[in-house]
Structures are given as C-alpha cells and as structure tokens.
C-alpha positions in Angstrom: 77.4 75.4 147.6 79.1 78.0 149.7 76.9 80.8 149.0 73.8 79.0 149.8 75.5 77.4 152.9 76.4 81.0 154.0 72.8 82.7 153.1 71.6 79.6 155.6 73.4 80.9 158.5 76.9 79.3 158.0 79.7 81.8 158.5 82.8 82.2 156.3 84.9 81.6 159.5 83.5 78.0 159.6 84.8 75.3 157.3 82.1 74.5 154.9 83.7 70.9 154.1 83.4 70.1 157.7 79.7 70.4 157.6 79.9 66.9 155.5 80.7 65.4 159.1 79.1 67.9 161.5 75.7 68.8 159.5 75.4 66.7 156.5 71.6 67.5 156.7 72.5 71.1 155.7 74.6 70.0 153.0 72.2 67.5 151.7 69.4 70.1 151.7 71.6 72.5 149.5 71.9 69.5 146.8 68.2 68.7 147.0 67.4 72.5 146.4 69.5 72.6 143.4 68.1 69.3 142.0 64.6 70.5 142.6 65.3 73.7 140.7 66.1 71.5 137.6 70.0 71.0 138.1 71.2 67.9 136.3 74.8 67.9 137.9 75.5 68.6 141.5 79.2 68.9 142.8 80.1 67.4 146.1 80.9 69.7 149.2 84.5 69.0 149.0 86.1 71.8 147.1 88.5 72.6 150.2 89.0 69.0 151.2 92.6 68.9 150.9 95.1 69.1 154.0 96.4 72.5 153.4 92.8 74.2 153.3 91.8 72.0 156.1 94.8 72.8 158.4 93.2 76.5 158.8 90.7 74.6 161.0 92.9 71.8 162.3 91.1 69.4 160.1 94.0 68.3 158.1 94.0 64.7 159.3 90.2 64.4 158.2 90.7 65.3 154.6 89.9 62.0 153.2 87.1 61.2 155.6 85.5 64.8 154.7 85.8 64.1 150.8 84.2 60.5 151.3 81.5 61.9 153.2 80.6 64.6 150.9 80.5 61.9 148.0 77.9 60.0 150.1 75.8 63.2 150.9 75.6 64.0 147.0 74.9 60.6 146.1 72.1 60.4 148.5 70.5 63.4 147.3 70.7 62.2 143.8 69.6 58.8 144.4 65.8 59.4 143.8 66.5 61.4 140.5 66.7 60.2 137.0 69.3 61.9 134.6 70.9 63.8 137.6 74.3 63.2 138.9 76.6 64.1 141.6 80.5 65.0 140.7 83.2 65.0 143.1 85.7 67.9 143.0 88.5 68.8 145.3 90.3 72.1 144.7 93.9 72.9 144.8 96.0 74.1 147.8 95.5 77.7 147.6 93.9 78.5 150.7 92.2 81.1 152.6 93.2 81.8 156.1 91.0 82.6 159.2 92.2 86.2 159.1 91.9 86.8 155.4 89.5 85.2 153.1 91.7 85.9 150.0 94.9 84.6 151.7 97.3 82.5 150.0 100.2 80.0 150.9 103.5 79.7 149.3 103.7 77.2 146.4 106.2 74.9 148.3 103.7 74.5 151.2 101.1 73.3 148.9 103.1 70.6 147.1 101.4 67.2 147.8 98.3 68.8 149.5 96.1 66.8 147.0 98.6 64.1 146.1 97.0 61.5 148.2 94.7 59.4 146.2 90.9 60.8 146.4 88.3 58.7 148.0 86.2 56.2 146.0 83.6 58.3 144.2 86.1 61.2 143.6 88.6 59.1 141.9 87.3 59.6 138.4 86.6 62.7 136.5 83.0 62.6 137.5 81.7 60.6 140.3 78.1 59.8 139.2 75.0 58.9 141.1 71.7 58.4 139.4 68.6 56.4 140.0 64.9 56.7 139.0 63.0 60.0 139.4 59.3 60.3 139.2 58.2 61.4 135.5 57.3 65.0 134.9 53.7 64.6 133.8 
C-alpha cells in the first residue's frame, strides 16, 4: 500500500494512515488496482493506526477512527468482487519519526499503544468483505 501511495505522490513525510480520512478515494483506488490485478486478499491501510505511530503526526487521538475508516474503504473496494477479501491489520508500536524514517521508540513508551480494542472489522484475525463479482468468461 505505502509504496503505491508514494508512487502516486504521497510523500513519506505524510501519514499514510490519515489518508483514510483525508483522501479515502486514493486508498480505495490502490485497493481496486490490486483487486483488478488478481489479488484475492487486500489489507486495510491501517498498519500504522496506533497511538504511538500516529503521535508523530498529532493524530494519536484518532487511531480508532482511522482504523475503522480503513476497514470501510477496503470493504467498499472488495464489495463488488467474489472470492476477494479485505483483512484488517494494525502494526506494532515501533515508529518512524518525521526526521528519521527508520526511527524507533523505547519499549516502555510503546506499551499499550495497541492495547485498545481494535475497531469492528479489525477484531478478528481477518476482517472479511466479499460479494459477487462478474464471471470471467
């Protein structure tokens, strides 16, 4: 997801997860391109949707909203497809800072970053969304 967003003009200094709120059309476009290319499983744009990683962008209080919107976008993209699913994923607290893409945080600062219950749709190992897709004849 991140690589394609970057190729489409989103800078590494921007928060990819915030695009779920600010530009959901961009995120859904990437999902649809993966599905059109034959992907059977897409992951939500929520890997960094935890308080620690979002804090670098001042968005720590919106983690749940960003994750929930990421699920909605992926489900919308997969809605018209049969046998294709969307899976929710939220990464750990290891975080990149604005000044250093490979930056990390001390372990004690990351405790509890993902302890809040995930949003509906990310609560299971795989949040699925599928519906009918035109046959390939």
